Backbone of each chain as ProteinMPNN parsed JSONL, in Angstrom:
{"seq_chain_A": "DARVTQTPRHKVTEMGQEVTMRCQPILGHNTVFWYRQTMMQGLELLAYFRNRAPLDDSGMPKDRFSAEMPDATLATLKIQPSEPRDSAVYFCASGFSLDTITGELFFGEGSRLTVL", "coords_chain_A": {"N_chain_A": [[13.663, -56.261, -67.21], [13.532, -57.521, -64.211], [15.269, -56.965, -61.241], [17.175, -57.273, -58.2], [18.771, -54.536, -56.866], [21.869, -53.531, -55.668], [23.876, -51.237, -53.854], [26.92, -49.853, -52.481], [28.819, -51.751, -54.917], [31.359, -52.456, -54.23], [33.273, -51.708, -51.362], [35.76, -50.11, -49.597], [36.981, -49.382, -46.497], [38.058, -47.655, -43.521], [38.671, -48.908, -40.233], [36.241, -48.069, -37.821], [34.855, -46.249, -39.303], [31.68, -45.17, -40.668], [29.449, -47.226, -42.479], [27.202, -47.527, -45.121], [24.943, -49.538, -46.761], [22.906, -50.061, -49.587], [19.752, -51.126, -50.921], [17.635, -51.922, -53.554], [14.672, -53.42, -53.789], [12.913, -55.862, -55.843], [10.27, -54.565, -57.723], [7.071, -54.767, -56.341], [7.599, -56.91, -54.713], [7.317, -57.964, -51.317], [8.834, -58.805, -49.218], [11.996, -58.435, -47.708], [15.37, -59.272, -47.332], [18.43, -59.297, -45.527], [21.546, -60.712, -45.93], [24.682, -61.987, -44.832], [27.722, -63.003, -46.208], [30.385, -65.092, -45.583], [33.508, -66.886, -45.793], [33.824, -68.668, -43.717], [31.373, -68.821, -42.334], [29.362, -69.065, -44.183], [26.155, -68.245, -45.482], [24.657, -65.92, -43.591], [21.73, -64.912, -41.945], [20.876, -61.615, -41.41], [18.832, -59.689, -41.072], [15.283, -59.273, -41.586], [12.451, -58.095, -43.414], [8.959, -57.668, -43.687], [6.5, -56.33, -45.675], [7.653, -53.855, -45.125], [7.944, -53.85, -42.408], [10.087, -54.618, -39.708], [10.902, -57.931, -38.978], [12.635, -59.819, -37.969], [15.645, -59.479, -36.539], [17.548, -60.832, -35.24], [19.969, -61.953, -35.889], [21.776, -59.982, -36.13], [24.416, -57.885, -35.024], [23.512, -55.795, -32.569], [24.643, -53.547, -31.454], [26.128, -52.222, -33.32], [25.103, -52.513, -35.856], [22.412, -51.633, -38.019], [19.224, -51.876, -39.555], [16.961, -50.74, -41.985], [13.839, -49.84, -43.602], [13.042, -47.341, -45.299], [11.207, -46.763, -47.323], [9.13, -48.579, -49.68], [10.772, -49.071, -51.791], [13.375, -49.036, -51.013], [15.889, -50.398, -49.028], [18.064, -50.311, -46.255], [21.278, -51.02, -44.853], [23.234, -50.425, -42.159], [26.413, -49.887, -40.745], [28.012, -48.948, -37.889], [30.264, -48.201, -35.424], [32.444, -49.405, -38.05], [34.226, -52.551, -38.153], [37.191, -54.587, -38.626], [36.378, -57.308, -38.645], [33.921, -57.206, -39.818], [34.248, -57.404, -42.462], [33.113, -58.717, -45.423], [30.802, -60.193, -47.801], [27.817, -58.639, -48.438], [24.519, -59.443, -48.901], [21.451, -58.558, -50.356], [18.12, -59.633, -50.571], [14.987, -60.225, -52.167], [11.463, -61.008, -52.077], [8.176, -62.45, -52.506], [5.779, -62.716, -50.168], [3.412, -64.12, -50.313], [3.77, -65.959, -52.205], [3.285, -69.008, -52.442], [3.96, -71.054, -54.006], [6.557, -71.213, -55.331], [8.176, -69.822, -53.572], [10.438, -68.313, -53.976], [13.48, -66.59, -53.437], [15.026, -63.637, -54.541], [18.183, -62.648, -55.213], [20.432, -59.85, -54.89], [23.534, -58.683, -56.411], [25.336, -58.301, -54.468], [27.263, -56.556, -51.937], [30.546, -55.967, -51.536], [32.416, -55.673, -48.751], [35.254, -54.279, -47.307], [37.045, -53.814, -44.451], [39.589, -52.023, -43.154]], "CA_chain_A": [[14.377, -57.312, -66.497], [13.451, -57.191, -62.804], [16.378, -57.481, -60.461], [17.494, -56.579, -56.96], [19.931, -53.679, -57.099], [22.596, -53.184, -54.453], [24.988, -50.295, -53.95], [27.883, -49.986, -53.572], [29.248, -53.12, -55.191], [32.59, -52.644, -53.464], [33.552, -50.615, -50.435], [36.918, -50.275, -48.724], [36.925, -48.311, -45.509], [38.918, -47.863, -42.36], [38.004, -49.243, -38.992], [35.645, -46.949, -37.12], [34.027, -45.444, -40.192], [30.31, -45.618, -40.91], [29.212, -47.805, -43.798], [25.787, -47.712, -45.453], [24.676, -50.306, -47.968], [21.535, -49.823, -50.017], [19.149, -52.188, -51.715], [16.338, -51.666, -54.178], [14.077, -54.73, -54.074], [12.114, -55.967, -57.053], [8.969, -53.914, -57.576], [5.986, -55.712, -56.069], [7.989, -57.816, -53.648], [7.021, -57.385, -50.006], [9.788, -59.243, -48.197], [13.382, -58.075, -47.975], [16.282, -59.956, -46.423], [19.856, -58.998, -45.578], [22.409, -61.828, -45.575], [26.126, -61.747, -44.879], [28.422, -64.206, -46.644], [31.812, -65.235, -45.323], [33.986, -68.236, -46.084], [33.677, -69.538, -42.545], [29.991, -68.943, -41.843], [28.376, -69.214, -45.251], [25.172, -67.178, -45.582], [23.991, -65.675, -42.302], [20.649, -63.937, -41.998], [21.053, -60.496, -40.483], [17.554, -59.034, -40.791], [14.32, -59.361, -42.653], [11.283, -57.238, -43.36], [7.775, -58.01, -44.484], [5.708, -55.099, -45.806], [8.501, -52.804, -44.546], [8.068, -53.997, -40.95], [11.153, -55.546, -39.327], [10.362, -59.118, -38.322], [13.662, -60.585, -37.281], [17.027, -58.98, -36.69], [18.284, -61.505, -34.175], [21.302, -62.299, -36.348], [22.536, -58.752, -36.344], [24.991, -57.252, -33.816], [22.673, -54.611, -32.374], [25.374, -52.365, -31.012], [26.776, -51.515, -34.428], [24.37, -52.692, -37.102], [21.005, -51.275, -38.039], [18.593, -52.087, -40.856], [15.705, -49.995, -42.096], [13.196, -49.729, -44.91], [12.343, -46.051, -45.28], [10.041, -46.919, -48.18], [9.053, -49.908, -50.293], [11.777, -49.221, -52.845], [14.715, -48.878, -50.472], [16.282, -50.987, -47.75], [19.432, -49.923, -45.929], [21.991, -51.699, -43.782], [24.251, -49.488, -41.715], [27.358, -50.359, -39.73], [28.665, -47.813, -37.259], [31.454, -48.099, -36.269], [32.826, -50.655, -38.702], [35.388, -53.251, -37.628], [37.734, -55.524, -39.629], [35.613, -58.556, -38.694], [32.715, -56.99, -40.624], [34.601, -57.623, -43.865], [32.296, -59.817, -45.952], [29.897, -59.775, -48.866], [26.47, -58.47, -47.9], [23.51, -59.642, -49.935], [20.049, -58.237, -50.16], [17.247, -60.489, -51.362], [13.583, -59.886, -52.006], [10.516, -62.025, -52.509], [6.762, -62.159, -52.298], [5.449, -63.627, -49.079], [2.251, -64.946, -50.618], [4.152, -66.917, -53.234], [3.396, -70.3, -51.774], [4.325, -72.07, -54.998], [8.015, -71.359, -55.432], [8.847, -69.246, -52.414], [11.784, -67.968, -54.421], [14.143, -65.341, -53.079], [15.858, -63.089, -55.6], [19.327, -61.985, -54.598], [21.258, -58.904, -55.612], [24.888, -59.162, -56.684], [26.116, -58.189, -53.245], [28.188, -55.45, -51.653], [31.751, -56.511, -50.907], [32.947, -54.701, -47.798], [36.562, -54.529, -46.696], [37.342, -52.852, -43.391], [41.034, -52.116, -42.867]], "C_chain_A": [[14.443, -56.959, -65.008], [14.633, -57.793, -62.058], [16.52, -56.677, -59.183], [18.792, -55.807, -57.18], [20.57, -53.284, -55.774], [23.706, -52.194, -54.764], [25.591, -50.067, -52.579], [28.217, -51.45, -53.835], [30.517, -53.46, -54.407], [32.803, -51.426, -52.574], [34.759, -50.988, -49.595], [36.911, -49.093, -47.762], [37.856, -48.635, -44.352], [38.077, -48.142, -41.121], [37.478, -47.988, -38.31], [34.741, -46.089, -37.987], [32.628, -46.027, -40.311], [30.18, -46.137, -42.337], [27.708, -47.96, -43.988], [25.67, -48.437, -46.779], [23.193, -50.172, -48.301], [21.056, -50.926, -50.939], [17.812, -51.714, -52.271], [15.72, -53.018, -54.52], [13.296, -54.701, -55.378], [10.733, -55.38, -56.782], [7.87, -54.962, -57.391], [6.326, -56.731, -55.0], [7.742, -57.155, -52.291], [7.886, -57.935, -48.882], [11.196, -58.887, -48.656], [14.256, -58.685, -46.895], [17.693, -59.401, -46.616], [20.618, -60.227, -45.091], [23.863, -61.376, -45.655], [26.799, -63.063, -45.25], [29.897, -64.115, -46.315], [32.214, -66.664, -45.623], [33.674, -69.176, -44.925], [32.221, -69.818, -42.2], [28.955, -69.155, -42.941], [27.459, -68.005, -45.304], [24.442, -67.052, -44.25], [22.902, -64.636, -42.482], [20.887, -62.859, -40.946], [19.718, -59.89, -40.082], [16.587, -59.335, -41.91], [13.059, -58.569, -42.334], [10.162, -57.863, -44.183], [6.887, -56.781, -44.484], [6.342, -53.941, -45.034], [8.659, -52.915, -43.042], [9.188, -54.983, -40.627], [10.574, -56.714, -38.549], [11.409, -59.877, -37.512], [15.01, -59.957, -37.559], [17.917, -59.636, -35.642], [19.704, -61.889, -34.59], [22.24, -61.121, -36.487], [23.104, -58.228, -35.028], [24.326, -55.9, -33.591], [23.469, -53.364, -32.037], [25.953, -51.575, -32.167], [26.017, -51.593, -35.744], [22.941, -52.17, -36.938], [20.478, -51.452, -39.464], [17.255, -51.376, -40.856], [15.141, -50.129, -43.501], [12.408, -48.434, -44.914], [11.153, -46.018, -46.234], [10.143, -48.256, -48.904], [10.119, -50.139, -51.35], [13.202, -49.155, -52.323], [14.861, -49.567, -49.124], [17.732, -50.598, -47.5], [19.98, -50.775, -44.794], [23.174, -50.813, -43.415], [25.12, -50.139, -40.652], [28.101, -49.137, -39.188], [29.009, -48.136, -35.813], [31.819, -49.444, -36.884], [34.098, -51.222, -38.073], [35.907, -54.219, -38.694], [36.936, -56.815, -39.739], [34.289, -58.42, -39.457], [32.991, -57.206, -42.112], [33.906, -58.881, -44.373], [31.576, -59.309, -47.186], [28.491, -59.748, -48.273], [25.475, -58.549, -49.055], [22.149, -59.179, -49.452], [19.249, -59.177, -51.055], [15.816, -60.043, -51.149], [12.711, -61.01, -52.526], [9.104, -61.571, -52.223], [6.216, -63.184, -51.32], [4.271, -64.522, -49.392], [2.531, -65.904, -51.764], [4.364, -68.269, -52.579], [3.764, -71.413, -52.745], [5.837, -72.265, -55.032], [8.736, -70.825, -54.206], [10.226, -68.722, -52.733], [12.239, -66.629, -53.863], [15.037, -64.922, -54.235], [16.956, -62.258, -54.947], [19.927, -60.927, -55.51], [22.654, -59.473, -55.803], [25.833, -58.934, -55.512], [26.946, -56.918, -53.164], [29.377, -56.039, -50.909], [32.388, -55.443, -50.051], [34.28, -55.165, -47.254], [36.84, -53.424, -45.693], [38.794, -53.051, -42.966], [41.358, -51.734, -41.422]], "O_chain_A": [[15.308, -56.189, -64.589], [14.957, -58.97, -62.22], [16.048, -55.544, -59.092], [19.791, -56.371, -57.629], [19.904, -52.771, -54.875], [24.382, -52.29, -55.788], [24.861, -50.082, -51.588], [27.903, -52.303, -53.005], [30.718, -54.597, -53.981], [32.552, -50.286, -52.967], [34.787, -52.042, -48.961], [36.841, -47.939, -48.184], [38.367, -49.748, -44.232], [36.945, -47.678, -40.986], [38.172, -46.974, -38.229], [33.954, -45.293, -37.475], [32.414, -47.218, -40.086], [30.731, -45.563, -43.277], [27.02, -48.471, -43.105], [26.225, -48.008, -47.791], [22.339, -50.17, -47.414], [21.839, -51.57, -51.638], [16.974, -51.176, -51.548], [16.185, -53.696, -55.436], [13.05, -53.635, -55.942], [10.111, -55.658, -55.756], [7.753, -55.908, -58.17], [5.427, -57.355, -54.435], [7.931, -55.949, -52.131], [7.697, -57.574, -47.721], [11.54, -59.02, -49.831], [13.937, -58.63, -45.707], [18.096, -59.078, -47.733], [20.378, -60.725, -43.991], [24.218, -60.499, -46.443], [26.489, -64.109, -44.68], [30.577, -63.172, -46.721], [31.366, -67.553, -45.7], [33.306, -70.332, -45.129], [31.878, -70.935, -41.815], [27.786, -69.401, -42.645], [27.917, -66.869, -45.186], [23.711, -67.951, -43.835], [23.125, -63.596, -43.102], [21.073, -63.147, -39.763], [19.485, -59.606, -38.907], [16.99, -59.616, -43.039], [12.664, -58.398, -41.181], [10.388, -58.491, -45.217], [6.555, -56.247, -43.426], [5.654, -53.158, -44.38], [9.426, -52.158, -42.447], [9.239, -56.069, -41.205], [9.844, -56.52, -37.577], [11.096, -60.498, -36.496], [15.458, -59.917, -38.705], [18.917, -59.06, -35.214], [20.553, -62.126, -33.731], [23.381, -61.275, -36.923], [22.386, -58.131, -34.033], [24.56, -54.961, -34.352], [23.023, -52.248, -32.303], [26.241, -50.388, -32.022], [26.277, -50.805, -36.654], [22.349, -52.258, -35.862], [21.187, -51.211, -40.441], [16.515, -51.4, -39.872], [15.844, -50.477, -44.45], [11.227, -48.427, -44.568], [10.182, -45.309, -45.974], [11.129, -48.977, -48.755], [10.349, -51.276, -51.763], [14.147, -49.212, -53.11], [14.07, -49.352, -48.206], [18.537, -50.56, -48.43], [19.248, -51.194, -43.897], [24.01, -50.492, -44.26], [24.628, -50.848, -39.775], [28.733, -48.394, -39.938], [28.088, -48.333, -35.021], [31.537, -50.495, -36.308], [34.929, -50.488, -37.537], [35.15, -54.63, -39.572], [36.828, -57.369, -40.833], [33.616, -59.419, -39.71], [32.068, -57.19, -42.926], [34.086, -59.969, -43.825], [31.718, -58.149, -47.572], [28.04, -60.727, -47.678], [25.578, -57.822, -50.043], [21.762, -59.385, -48.302], [19.665, -59.477, -52.174], [15.466, -59.541, -50.08], [13.151, -61.852, -53.309], [8.87, -60.456, -51.758], [6.194, -64.38, -51.61], [4.138, -65.589, -48.793], [1.625, -66.587, -52.241], [5.483, -68.627, -52.209], [3.867, -72.576, -52.356], [6.331, -73.366, -54.788], [9.799, -71.329, -53.844], [11.095, -68.686, -51.862], [11.478, -65.662, -53.824], [15.72, -65.751, -54.836], [16.688, -61.296, -54.227], [19.937, -61.072, -56.732], [22.931, -60.606, -55.409], [26.998, -59.329, -55.562], [27.281, -56.298, -54.173], [29.239, -56.545, -49.795], [32.849, -54.421, -50.561], [34.421, -56.3, -46.797], [36.866, -52.244, -46.043], [39.171, -54.118, -42.48], [42.522, -51.76, -41.023]]}, "seq_chain_B": "QQQVKQSPQSLIVQKGGISIINCAYENTAFDYFPWYQQFPGKGPALLIAIRPDVSEKKEGRFTISFNKSAKQFSLHIMDSQPGDSATYFCAASIRSNFGNEKLTFGTGTRLTIIP", "coords_chain_B": {"N_chain_B": [[23.72, -72.029, -33.153], [23.774, -74.326, -35.656], [21.454, -74.993, -37.967], [21.182, -76.262, -40.356], [23.167, -78.544, -41.839], [25.767, -78.976, -44.106], [27.45, -80.941, -46.543], [29.885, -82.193, -48.944], [32.439, -79.721, -48.126], [33.887, -78.931, -50.305], [34.059, -80.116, -53.693], [35.185, -82.133, -56.281], [34.561, -83.152, -59.491], [34.55, -85.269, -62.29], [33.93, -84.375, -65.681], [30.785, -85.315, -66.924], [30.291, -87.039, -64.888], [28.579, -87.88, -61.746], [27.479, -85.532, -59.458], [27.2, -85.167, -56.005], [25.659, -83.703, -53.287], [25.167, -83.251, -49.872], [22.758, -82.631, -47.274], [21.717, -82.012, -43.908], [19.154, -81.544, -41.535], [17.837, -80.066, -38.506], [15.559, -78.991, -37.338], [12.353, -80.052, -37.113], [10.168, -78.698, -37.95], [10.672, -77.458, -40.313], [9.6, -77.022, -43.644], [10.152, -76.64, -46.271], [12.507, -76.917, -48.768], [14.943, -75.632, -50.458], [17.454, -75.477, -53.076], [20.171, -73.439, -53.797], [22.145, -71.868, -56.306], [25.304, -70.49, -56.848], [27.317, -68.379, -58.725], [30.694, -67.132, -59.17], [31.074, -63.824, -57.965], [28.425, -63.231, -58.168], [25.001, -63.157, -56.938], [23.283, -65.714, -55.002], [21.072, -68.009, -56.7], [17.871, -69.435, -57.15], [17.737, -72.905, -57.657], [16.434, -75.44, -57.545], [13.681, -76.88, -55.726], [12.081, -78.54, -52.922], [9.233, -79.969, -51.313], [8.29, -81.549, -48.211], [6.44, -83.555, -48.677], [6.995, -85.158, -50.777], [9.382, -87.544, -52.025], [11.282, -87.219, -53.91], [12.445, -84.992, -56.405], [12.759, -83.966, -59.697], [14.467, -82.026, -62.062], [15.393, -81.639, -65.127], [18.818, -82.212, -65.33], [19.126, -82.125, -62.656], [18.405, -83.335, -59.433], [16.568, -83.605, -56.458], [16.78, -85.518, -53.583], [14.877, -86.642, -50.896], [14.726, -87.434, -47.491], [12.636, -87.834, -45.075], [12.432, -89.092, -42.54], [15.062, -89.448, -41.779], [15.835, -86.876, -41.737], [17.238, -85.645, -43.835], [18.491, -84.364, -46.931], [19.398, -84.3, -50.37], [21.325, -83.157, -53.186], [21.573, -84.127, -56.48], [23.543, -84.033, -59.31], [23.381, -84.941, -62.477], [25.384, -86.187, -65.196], [27.452, -84.191, -65.051], [28.614, -80.927, -65.914], [31.17, -78.601, -67.059], [30.084, -76.019, -66.853], [28.52, -76.255, -64.635], [30.065, -75.747, -62.524], [30.274, -74.156, -59.538], [29.136, -72.582, -56.483], [27.12, -74.317, -54.239], [24.241, -74.062, -52.294], [22.332, -75.526, -49.776], [19.134, -75.119, -48.229], [16.617, -74.275, -45.779], [13.28, -73.726, -44.658], [10.4, -72.5, -42.826], [7.379, -72.616, -44.094], [4.726, -72.088, -43.466], [1.884, -70.085, -43.449], [2.766, -68.313, -45.237], [4.796, -67.392, -48.074], [7.859, -67.089, -48.785], [9.279, -67.238, -46.15], [11.936, -66.672, -43.805], [15.002, -68.041, -44.895], [17.145, -70.607, -43.814], [20.423, -71.207, -44.349], [22.738, -73.733, -45.502], [26.335, -74.211, -45.219], [27.497, -74.203, -47.691], [28.785, -75.647, -50.748], [31.564, -75.915, -52.701], [31.693, -76.631, -55.955], [33.564, -78.164, -58.457], [33.923, -78.924, -61.78], [35.824, -80.949, -63.727], [37.496, -81.345, -66.895]], "CA_chain_B": [[23.249, -73.364, -33.502], [23.623, -74.451, -37.09], [20.302, -75.848, -38.134], [21.328, -77.004, -41.597], [24.563, -78.932, -42.022], [26.0, -79.318, -45.513], [28.743, -81.566, -46.852], [31.182, -81.746, -48.456], [32.737, -78.299, -48.273], [34.278, -78.782, -51.698], [33.864, -81.354, -54.44], [35.711, -82.128, -57.64], [33.935, -84.246, -60.242], [34.928, -85.277, -63.697], [32.849, -84.092, -66.628], [29.979, -86.493, -67.218], [30.051, -87.783, -63.662], [27.468, -87.473, -60.893], [27.86, -84.738, -58.287], [26.238, -85.366, -54.923], [25.853, -82.825, -52.131], [24.252, -83.686, -48.831], [22.393, -81.716, -46.192], [20.927, -82.558, -42.808], [18.549, -80.465, -40.759], [17.478, -80.434, -37.139], [14.232, -78.509, -36.976], [11.335, -80.835, -37.819], [9.136, -77.794, -38.455], [11.019, -77.039, -41.68], [8.73, -77.675, -44.62], [10.5, -76.185, -47.622], [13.941, -77.194, -48.875], [15.461, -75.249, -51.77], [18.884, -75.415, -53.355], [20.572, -72.244, -54.53], [23.409, -71.978, -57.038], [25.969, -69.183, -56.877], [28.538, -68.236, -59.514], [31.574, -66.1, -58.598], [30.701, -62.436, -58.195], [26.971, -63.115, -58.312], [24.215, -63.62, -55.806], [22.69, -67.049, -55.187], [19.84, -68.069, -57.471], [17.155, -70.683, -56.907], [17.986, -73.955, -58.647], [15.371, -76.426, -57.443], [13.203, -76.938, -54.343], [11.213, -79.676, -52.651], [8.424, -79.987, -50.096], [8.5, -82.858, -47.57], [5.426, -84.553, -48.994], [7.51, -86.026, -51.842], [10.723, -88.046, -51.699], [12.221, -86.887, -54.975], [12.012, -84.045, -57.422], [13.752, -83.919, -60.76], [14.343, -80.989, -63.082], [16.526, -81.806, -66.036], [19.906, -83.022, -64.77], [19.187, -81.879, -61.21], [17.431, -84.091, -58.655], [16.631, -83.565, -54.998], [16.262, -86.675, -52.867], [14.491, -86.19, -49.558], [14.452, -88.505, -46.53], [12.057, -87.124, -43.934], [12.714, -89.771, -41.27], [16.468, -89.197, -41.443], [16.028, -85.421, -41.768], [18.332, -85.39, -44.759], [18.153, -84.207, -48.336], [20.623, -84.209, -51.168], [21.255, -82.699, -54.566], [22.331, -84.932, -57.435], [23.695, -83.441, -60.635], [23.75, -85.992, -63.421], [26.13, -85.732, -66.378], [27.977, -82.883, -64.63], [29.28, -80.168, -66.958], [31.986, -77.497, -66.533], [29.212, -74.898, -66.53], [27.897, -76.475, -63.325], [31.028, -75.332, -61.495], [29.666, -73.059, -58.779], [28.899, -72.936, -55.085], [25.746, -74.734, -54.041], [23.758, -73.939, -50.919], [21.024, -76.033, -49.409], [18.461, -74.218, -47.302], [15.353, -74.772, -45.244], [12.455, -72.696, -44.026], [9.059, -72.873, -42.393], [6.553, -71.82, -44.994], [3.456, -71.772, -42.766], [0.888, -69.498, -44.329], [3.404, -67.367, -46.133], [5.663, -68.001, -49.072], [9.283, -67.231, -48.557], [9.801, -66.824, -44.866], [13.396, -66.649, -43.8], [15.724, -69.258, -45.216], [18.372, -70.945, -43.101], [21.288, -71.809, -45.357], [23.929, -74.505, -45.19], [27.57, -73.448, -45.375], [27.886, -74.166, -49.087], [29.721, -76.621, -51.336], [32.175, -75.422, -53.934], [31.772, -77.736, -56.922], [34.405, -77.945, -59.632], [33.821, -79.993, -62.764], [37.048, -80.947, -64.531], [37.312, -82.029, -68.187]], "C_chain_B": [[23.013, -73.422, -35.01], [22.523, -75.439, -37.359], [20.347, -76.662, -39.411], [22.819, -77.268, -41.823], [24.758, -79.475, -43.426], [27.374, -79.929, -45.68], [28.724, -82.103, -48.279], [31.359, -80.245, -48.632], [33.171, -77.995, -49.704], [34.233, -80.147, -52.372], [34.416, -81.169, -55.847], [35.187, -83.37, -58.348], [34.371, -84.14, -61.7], [33.685, -85.017, -64.559], [32.126, -85.381, -66.977], [29.626, -87.318, -65.997], [28.838, -87.252, -62.888], [28.019, -86.704, -59.687], [26.775, -84.911, -57.233], [26.609, -84.492, -53.738], [24.764, -83.141, -51.113], [23.971, -82.607, -47.789], [21.559, -82.443, -45.153], [20.372, -81.396, -42.0], [18.1, -80.989, -39.409], [16.027, -80.097, -36.806], [13.157, -79.245, -37.784], [10.187, -79.966, -38.326], [9.45, -77.277, -39.853], [10.129, -77.774, -42.676], [8.999, -77.213, -46.048], [12.013, -76.236, -47.728], [14.428, -76.852, -50.281], [16.976, -75.426, -51.858], [19.129, -74.161, -54.186], [21.958, -72.463, -55.139], [24.021, -70.583, -57.126], [27.237, -69.246, -57.711], [29.375, -67.095, -58.944], [31.123, -64.687, -58.967], [29.212, -62.19, -58.341], [26.276, -63.51, -57.033], [23.673, -65.017, -56.058], [21.382, -66.95, -55.974], [19.196, -69.438, -57.247], [17.391, -71.674, -58.042], [16.814, -74.924, -58.695], [14.949, -76.495, -55.982], [12.245, -78.106, -54.179], [10.425, -79.433, -51.365], [8.513, -81.384, -49.503], [7.447, -83.906, -47.878], [5.827, -85.443, -50.168], [8.936, -86.44, -51.497], [11.755, -87.677, -52.761], [11.598, -85.868, -55.92], [13.125, -83.891, -58.434], [13.43, -82.795, -61.717], [15.575, -81.065, -63.967], [17.582, -82.709, -65.425], [19.982, -82.929, -63.243], [18.051, -82.624, -60.497], [17.65, -83.847, -57.177], [16.047, -84.87, -54.484], [16.026, -86.271, -51.428], [14.13, -87.384, -48.671], [13.957, -87.864, -45.234], [12.431, -87.768, -42.6], [14.152, -89.526, -40.815], [16.785, -87.721, -41.36], [17.239, -85.07, -42.634], [17.774, -85.159, -46.158], [19.44, -83.954, -49.114], [20.309, -83.726, -52.575], [22.142, -83.603, -55.413], [22.363, -84.187, -58.763], [24.216, -84.535, -61.554], [24.513, -85.383, -64.596], [26.714, -84.333, -66.125], [28.813, -82.241, -65.74], [30.127, -79.046, -66.351], [31.164, -76.273, -66.147], [28.471, -75.05, -65.22], [28.828, -76.055, -62.191], [30.53, -74.056, -60.823], [29.645, -73.474, -57.314], [27.42, -73.218, -54.904], [25.388, -74.652, -52.553], [22.432, -74.682, -50.782], [20.43, -75.062, -48.395], [17.176, -74.872, -46.824], [14.587, -73.608, -44.631], [11.125, -73.293, -43.595], [8.102, -71.994, -43.175], [5.278, -71.304, -44.33], [2.457, -71.203, -43.758], [1.482, -68.514, -45.321], [4.337, -68.092, -47.088], [7.083, -68.135, -48.61], [9.703, -66.638, -47.227], [11.287, -67.143, -44.805], [14.0, -68.027, -44.027], [16.942, -69.398, -44.313], [19.233, -71.73, -44.068], [22.332, -72.73, -44.74], [25.161, -73.672, -45.508], [28.11, -73.46, -46.798], [28.869, -75.25, -49.486], [30.252, -76.031, -52.629], [32.409, -76.614, -54.857], [32.619, -77.323, -58.114], [34.285, -79.157, -60.537], [35.046, -79.89, -63.683], [36.847, -81.748, -65.812], [37.789, -83.466, -68.154]], "O_chain_B": [[22.191, -72.692, -35.566], [22.647, -76.613, -37.012], [19.626, -77.651, -39.54], [23.617, -76.343, -41.974], [24.001, -80.333, -43.879], [28.341, -79.502, -45.049], [27.655, -82.44, -48.787], [30.51, -79.582, -49.226], [32.861, -76.934, -50.245], [34.35, -81.186, -51.723], [34.142, -80.169, -56.51], [35.348, -84.492, -57.867], [34.532, -83.048, -62.246], [32.565, -85.387, -64.208], [32.746, -86.399, -67.283], [28.765, -88.194, -66.059], [28.169, -86.31, -63.315], [28.916, -87.18, -58.992], [25.584, -84.816, -57.528], [27.737, -84.537, -53.248], [23.591, -83.279, -51.459], [24.831, -81.787, -47.469], [20.8, -83.36, -45.467], [21.047, -80.384, -41.807], [17.997, -82.197, -39.196], [15.357, -80.832, -36.08], [13.067, -79.077, -39.0], [9.322, -80.451, -39.056], [8.575, -76.712, -40.51], [9.927, -78.984, -42.574], [8.155, -77.382, -46.929], [12.723, -75.676, -46.893], [14.339, -77.677, -51.19], [17.672, -75.512, -50.846], [18.405, -73.865, -55.136], [22.813, -73.142, -54.57], [23.332, -69.614, -57.441], [28.124, -70.058, -57.449], [28.837, -66.191, -58.305], [30.831, -64.396, -60.127], [28.787, -61.066, -58.609], [26.876, -64.121, -56.149], [23.609, -65.459, -57.205], [20.681, -65.939, -55.917], [19.88, -70.458, -57.167], [17.265, -71.339, -59.22], [16.268, -75.195, -59.764], [15.748, -76.206, -55.091], [11.671, -78.601, -55.149], [10.906, -78.768, -50.447], [8.792, -82.332, -50.238], [7.543, -85.035, -47.396], [5.1, -86.37, -50.524], [9.618, -85.742, -50.746], [12.958, -87.807, -52.536], [10.397, -85.887, -56.191], [14.288, -83.709, -58.076], [12.285, -82.621, -62.136], [16.657, -80.611, -63.596], [17.288, -83.842, -65.043], [20.815, -83.587, -62.619], [16.892, -82.551, -60.905], [18.782, -83.877, -56.696], [14.96, -85.28, -54.891], [16.875, -85.631, -50.808], [13.33, -88.236, -49.057], [14.749, -87.413, -44.406], [12.717, -87.062, -41.632], [14.425, -89.412, -39.62], [17.886, -87.345, -40.957], [18.126, -84.316, -42.233], [16.724, -85.689, -46.52], [20.43, -83.46, -48.575], [19.193, -83.867, -53.077], [23.313, -83.815, -55.1], [21.326, -83.763, -59.273], [25.351, -84.992, -61.419], [24.315, -84.219, -64.946], [26.485, -83.409, -66.906], [29.603, -82.905, -66.411], [29.837, -78.586, -65.246], [31.518, -75.565, -65.204], [27.861, -74.097, -64.735], [28.42, -76.015, -61.03], [30.386, -73.014, -61.463], [30.077, -74.569, -56.955], [26.571, -72.452, -55.36], [26.133, -75.11, -51.686], [21.518, -74.485, -51.583], [21.152, -74.278, -47.779], [16.713, -75.87, -47.376], [15.174, -72.638, -44.152], [10.777, -74.42, -43.946], [8.02, -70.787, -42.95], [4.823, -70.198, -44.62], [2.219, -71.801, -44.808], [0.768, -67.95, -46.149], [4.624, -69.276, -46.912], [7.478, -69.181, -48.095], [10.414, -65.633, -47.192], [11.816, -67.823, -45.685], [13.578, -69.025, -43.443], [17.673, -68.436, -44.077], [18.832, -72.787, -44.553], [22.756, -72.533, -43.602], [25.046, -72.553, -46.009], [29.098, -72.782, -47.08], [29.676, -75.711, -48.679], [29.491, -75.69, -53.534], [33.224, -77.49, -54.567], [32.411, -76.263, -58.703], [34.52, -80.287, -60.108], [35.265, -78.866, -64.331], [36.103, -82.729, -65.815], [37.701, -84.169, -69.161]]}, "name": "protein", "num_of_chains": 2, "seq": "DARVTQTPRHKVTEMGQEVTMRCQPILGHNTVFWYRQTMMQGLELLAYFRNRAPLDDSGMPKDRFSAEMPDATLATLKIQPSEPRDSAVYFCASGFSLDTITGELFFGEGSRLTVLQQQVKQSPQSLIVQKGGISIINCAYENTAFDYFPWYQQFPGKGPALLIAIRPDVSEKKEGRFTISFNKSAKQFSLHIMDSQPGDSATYFCAASIRSNFGNEKLTFGTGTRLTIIP"}
């Protein structure tokens, strides 16, 4: 049963601390996306990779957020230092860029971050 | 700049009724319009999608209606059931030569089906 795996599922931290969220995309997928979900903004794209290369991180606050794909099986999203306004659910999604039929993105179950 | 506007924010429909959610987009280069369904505590999952070369697509009780000239598309859920209670997101992307390039999502509609 192929699925996108995200860790941690829940994280509570104090303002100023570093937070790292991890994502294991579905094997064989070559695109990875990080989205942030809040009640006010819905789903915001933070960053996306194709074949491990970052293509767009324009939605990400550059001073505190960073996203990387050290290898094809791992994507990371790091916040340093964290702030209360970063509290949200962060989703990782993966897909296959040459899937011109469905173009489906597969989402993980999310990492719920609370910054106190 | 919000490129995909979704309404309503929340919707309550009686069981057996028709649920309708609307979206409007601005970028005429968008050429792929999916709807995602999200249950509490889960990630969104693809429900149904349409390309702009057709005006309607139906899958079971779910139908997308697409109006290219008005830059609008909508999701209709026929015979709505309590199990349809979820948050629905419309989205749009530019497929170009690749499959799932980045999706721009609407803000979501929380649908509640009451008995």
